[in-house]
C-alpha positions as CSV (number, residue, x, y, z in Angstrom):
1,M,55.6,-71.4,-159.6
2,E,53.1,-72.8,-157.1
3,T,52.1,-69.2,-156.2
4,L,51.6,-68.2,-159.8
5,W,49.6,-71.4,-160.5
6,Q,47.3,-70.7,-157.6
7,L,46.7,-67.1,-158.7
8,L,46.0,-68.2,-162.3
9,K,43.5,-70.9,-161.1
10,G,41.5,-68.3,-159.1
11,F,41.5,-65.5,-161.8
12,P,39.0,-66.9,-164.3
13,Q,36.3,-67.4,-161.6
14,G,37.0,-63.9,-160.3
15,L,36.7,-62.5,-163.8
16,I,33.4,-64.2,-164.5
17,T,31.9,-63.3,-161.2
18,G,33.0,-59.6,-161.6
19,L,31.7,-59.4,-165.1
20,A,28.4,-61.0,-164.2
21,T,27.8,-58.9,-161.1
22,N,29.0,-55.5,-162.4
23,G,27.5,-56.1,-165.9
24,I,24.1,-56.9,-164.6
25,I,24.0,-54.0,-162.1
26,I,25.3,-51.4,-164.6
27,G,23.3,-52.9,-167.5
28,L,20.0,-52.8,-165.6
29,I,20.6,-49.2,-164.3
30,Y,21.5,-48.1,-167.9
31,F,18.5,-49.8,-169.4
32,F,15.9,-48.4,-167.0
33,I,17.3,-44.8,-166.7
34,W,18.8,-44.2,-170.1
35,K,16.4,-46.2,-172.2
36,K,13.1,-47.5,-170.7
37,F,12.2,-44.3,-168.7
38,K,14.4,-41.7,-170.3
39,V,11.4,-39.5,-171.3
40,R,9.8,-39.6,-167.9
41,L,13.2,-39.0,-166.2
42,Q,14.3,-36.2,-168.5
43,K,13.8,-33.6,-165.8
44,F,16.5,-35.2,-163.8
45,K,19.1,-35.2,-166.6
46,I,22.2,-33.1,-165.9
47,Q,23.5,-32.3,-169.4
48,L,20.4,-31.8,-171.5
49,D,22.3,-30.7,-174.6
50,K,24.4,-33.8,-174.9
51,N,23.6,-37.5,-175.7
52,V,25.6,-40.7,-175.6
53,D,26.0,-42.5,-178.9
54,S,26.6,-46.2,-179.6
55,K,30.3,-45.6,-180.3
56,Q,30.8,-44.3,-176.8
57,I,28.9,-47.2,-175.2
58,K,30.9,-49.8,-177.2
59,R,34.2,-48.3,-176.1
60,E,33.0,-48.2,-172.5
61,I,31.9,-51.8,-172.5
62,K,35.2,-52.9,-173.9
63,N,37.0,-50.9,-171.1
64,T,34.6,-52.4,-168.6
65,I,35.8,-55.9,-169.4
66,I,39.4,-54.7,-169.0
67,T,38.5,-53.1,-165.6
68,A,36.8,-56.2,-164.5
69,A,39.9,-58.2,-165.3
70,V,42.0,-55.9,-163.2
71,G,39.5,-56.2,-160.3
72,A,39.6,-60.0,-160.6
73,L,43.4,-59.9,-160.4
74,I,43.3,-57.7,-157.2
75,S,40.7,-60.0,-155.7
76,T,42.6,-63.1,-156.5
77,I,45.8,-61.7,-154.9
78,M,43.8,-60.7,-151.9
79,I,42.3,-64.1,-151.5
80,Y,45.7,-65.8,-151.9
81,V,47.6,-63.6,-149.4
82,S,44.7,-64.0,-147.0
83,T,44.8,-67.8,-147.1
84,K,48.6,-67.5,-146.5
85,G,47.9,-65.5,-143.3
86,Y,49.5,-62.3,-144.5
87,T,46.4,-60.1,-144.0
88,Q,44.4,-59.2,-140.9
89,I,41.0,-60.0,-142.6
90,Y,38.9,-61.8,-140.1
91,F,35.4,-63.4,-140.1
92,T,34.3,-63.4,-136.4
93,F,32.7,-60.1,-135.3
94,S,34.0,-60.4,-131.7
95,S,37.6,-60.7,-132.8
96,H,37.9,-56.9,-133.3
97,P,34.6,-55.3,-132.1
98,F,35.9,-51.8,-132.9
99,F,36.9,-52.5,-136.5
100,S,33.7,-54.6,-137.0
101,I,31.6,-51.5,-136.2
102,A,33.8,-48.6,-137.4
103,G,35.6,-50.5,-140.2
104,F,33.2,-49.4,-142.9
105,L,33.7,-45.7,-142.3
106,L,37.5,-46.1,-141.8
107,L,37.9,-47.9,-145.1
108,L,35.5,-45.5,-146.9
109,F,37.7,-42.6,-145.7
110,I,40.9,-44.3,-146.8
111,D,39.4,-45.2,-150.1
112,D,38.2,-41.6,-150.7
113,T,41.6,-40.1,-149.6
114,W,43.5,-42.5,-151.8
115,F,41.2,-41.9,-154.8
116,Y,41.5,-38.1,-154.4
117,W,45.3,-38.0,-154.5
118,V,45.7,-40.7,-157.2
119,H,43.0,-38.9,-159.3
120,R,44.8,-35.6,-159.0
121,L,48.1,-37.3,-159.9
122,L,46.5,-38.8,-163.0
123,H,45.5,-35.3,-164.1
124,H,49.2,-34.3,-164.3
125,P,49.9,-33.7,-168.0
126,K,52.6,-36.3,-168.2
127,L,50.3,-39.0,-166.9
128,F,46.9,-37.8,-168.2
129,K,47.7,-38.4,-171.9
130,Y,48.7,-42.0,-171.3
131,I,46.2,-43.2,-168.7
132,H,43.3,-40.9,-167.5
133,I,42.5,-39.6,-170.9
134,E,40.7,-42.8,-171.7
135,H,38.2,-42.1,-168.9
136,H,37.7,-38.5,-170.0
137,K,36.8,-39.5,-173.5
138,S,33.3,-39.7,-172.0
139,N,32.3,-36.1,-171.6
140,N,28.6,-36.9,-171.0
141,V,28.7,-39.8,-168.6
142,N,26.4,-42.8,-168.2
143,P,26.5,-45.9,-166.0
144,F,29.0,-47.7,-168.3
145,T,31.4,-44.8,-167.9
146,S,31.8,-45.8,-164.2
147,M,34.1,-48.7,-165.3
148,S,35.6,-47.3,-168.5
149,F,39.3,-46.9,-167.8
150,H,42.8,-47.6,-169.1
151,F,43.9,-50.8,-167.4
152,A,46.4,-49.0,-165.2
153,E,43.8,-46.7,-163.6
154,P,41.7,-49.3,-161.7
155,L,44.9,-50.9,-160.6
156,L,46.2,-47.7,-159.2
157,L,42.9,-46.8,-157.6
158,T,42.3,-50.1,-155.8
159,I,45.7,-51.4,-154.9
160,W,45.6,-49.6,-151.6
161,I,43.5,-52.4,-150.1
162,I,46.4,-54.9,-150.1
163,P,48.8,-53.0,-147.9
164,V,46.0,-51.7,-145.7
165,S,44.8,-55.3,-145.1
166,F,48.3,-56.1,-143.8
167,I,48.2,-53.6,-141.0
168,M,44.5,-53.0,-140.2
169,P,42.0,-55.6,-139.0
170,I,39.2,-55.8,-141.6
171,Y,36.0,-57.7,-141.0
172,A,35.3,-59.7,-144.1
173,P,31.6,-58.7,-144.5
174,V,32.7,-55.0,-144.1
175,L,35.1,-55.5,-147.0
176,G,32.3,-56.9,-149.1
177,L,30.1,-54.0,-148.2
178,I,32.8,-51.5,-149.2
179,Q,33.0,-53.1,-152.6
180,V,29.2,-52.9,-153.1
181,Y,29.0,-49.3,-151.9
182,G,32.0,-48.4,-154.0
183,L,30.4,-49.8,-157.1
184,L,27.1,-48.1,-156.5
185,D,28.7,-44.8,-155.5
186,N,30.8,-44.8,-158.7
187,I,27.7,-45.5,-160.8
188,K,25.9,-42.6,-159.0
189,G,28.8,-40.3,-160.0
190,H,28.5,-41.3,-163.6
191,L,24.7,-41.6,-163.7
192,G,24.2,-38.5,-165.7
193,Y,21.0,-37.8,-163.7
194,E,20.6,-36.0,-160.4
195,F,18.1,-37.8,-158.2
196,Y,19.1,-36.3,-154.9
197,P,16.5,-34.0,-153.3
198,K,16.8,-30.2,-153.3
199,W,17.4,-30.1,-149.5
200,W,20.5,-32.2,-149.8
201,H,22.9,-29.3,-149.2
202,K,20.9,-28.1,-146.2
203,T,21.9,-31.1,-144.1
204,W,25.1,-33.0,-143.1
205,F,24.5,-35.0,-146.3
206,K,26.2,-32.1,-148.1
207,Y,29.6,-33.6,-147.3
208,F,28.8,-36.5,-149.6
209,T,29.2,-36.1,-153.4
210,T,26.3,-36.1,-155.7
211,S,25.9,-37.1,-159.4
212,T,26.2,-33.4,-160.3
213,H,29.5,-33.1,-158.4
214,H,31.3,-35.7,-160.5
215,N,29.5,-34.8,-163.7
216,M,31.0,-31.3,-163.4
217,H,34.4,-33.0,-163.2
218,H,33.8,-34.5,-166.6
219,S,32.4,-31.4,-168.2
220,K,34.8,-28.9,-166.7
221,F,37.8,-31.2,-166.1
222,N,40.1,-29.6,-163.4
223,G,38.2,-29.9,-160.1
224,N,35.8,-32.0,-158.0
225,Y,38.3,-34.9,-157.7
226,G,36.7,-36.7,-154.7
227,V,34.6,-39.8,-155.1
228,H,32.7,-40.4,-151.8
229,F,33.1,-37.1,-150.0
230,R,33.7,-33.4,-150.7
231,I,36.1,-33.1,-147.8
232,W,39.4,-33.0,-149.7
233,D,38.1,-30.9,-152.5
234,K,36.8,-28.3,-150.0
235,L,40.0,-28.4,-147.8
236,L,42.3,-28.0,-150.8
237,G,40.3,-25.6,-152.9
238,T,39.7,-28.0,-155.8
239,E,36.0,-27.9,-155.7
240,F,34.3,-25.9,-158.4
241,K,33.1,-22.7,-156.8
242,N,29.7,-22.9,-158.5
243,Y,29.0,-26.5,-157.7
244,E,26.2,-25.9,-155.2
245,D,24.7,-23.3,-157.5
246,E,24.8,-25.8,-160.3
247,F,23.0,-28.4,-158.1
248,E,20.4,-25.8,-157.2
249,K,19.9,-24.8,-160.8
250,I,19.2,-28.4,-161.8
251,K,16.7,-28.8,-159.0
252,Q,15.0,-25.6,-159.9
253,R,14.8,-26.7,-163.5
254,E,13.3,-30.0,-162.3
255,E,10.6,-28.1,-160.3
256,A,9.8,-25.9,-163.3
257,I,9.3,-29.0,-165.6
258,I,7.1,-30.7,-163.0
259,A,5.0,-27.5,-162.5
260,N,4.4,-27.1,-166.2
261,N,3.2,-30.7,-166.7
């Protein structure tokens, strides 16, 4: 009972913090890109023929609150098990110099790998109709889509951090950085606009996903399952064959609009 009470005490604060932080970031990005400067930024829009209506936004906001609640639950559990000494989360850089430096990339790779396989699993017909279908109700995505899930999905996608924290030293600031990067990268994938430059695929940056990469997952459905990297999609043949061509087409359209203005 003591454990349950401690978890319940920390949950409301985690929920309020999560809603405030995520809500402000997502709300501001949506306001400036989809509303304030939508005409000026039209040339960057990926799906020109589709719009987002108020019904979709309301559904996504409702789901965002649910997702924030799941996130608060995971955070509360993490804080509790850490205070009990079950995790290897540490606060002194010199305690584990290697993990303090390389920890971000290691956790990012683990997150991407876990996301890829859980995401593919959620596309199995027996699971899709019960869980992942909620996220795919948004065909033309926007920042609010980034947190629009059935309650089971964010739980499945983020639960990996608990067992990993038991076996791998994690520098607390790195864990915080992963959370911020994950949020921003998720918003990028659901932005609905492609702001990355044309030369993106001419450099090593090409191994990172773009907004176009995940947008194609929503519009075409079976493919482009990765969240941070293209690695697993490329290795396992689940990346859409015309992905780079589609990215190039969007950039050429952007150049043409600029040239005609």
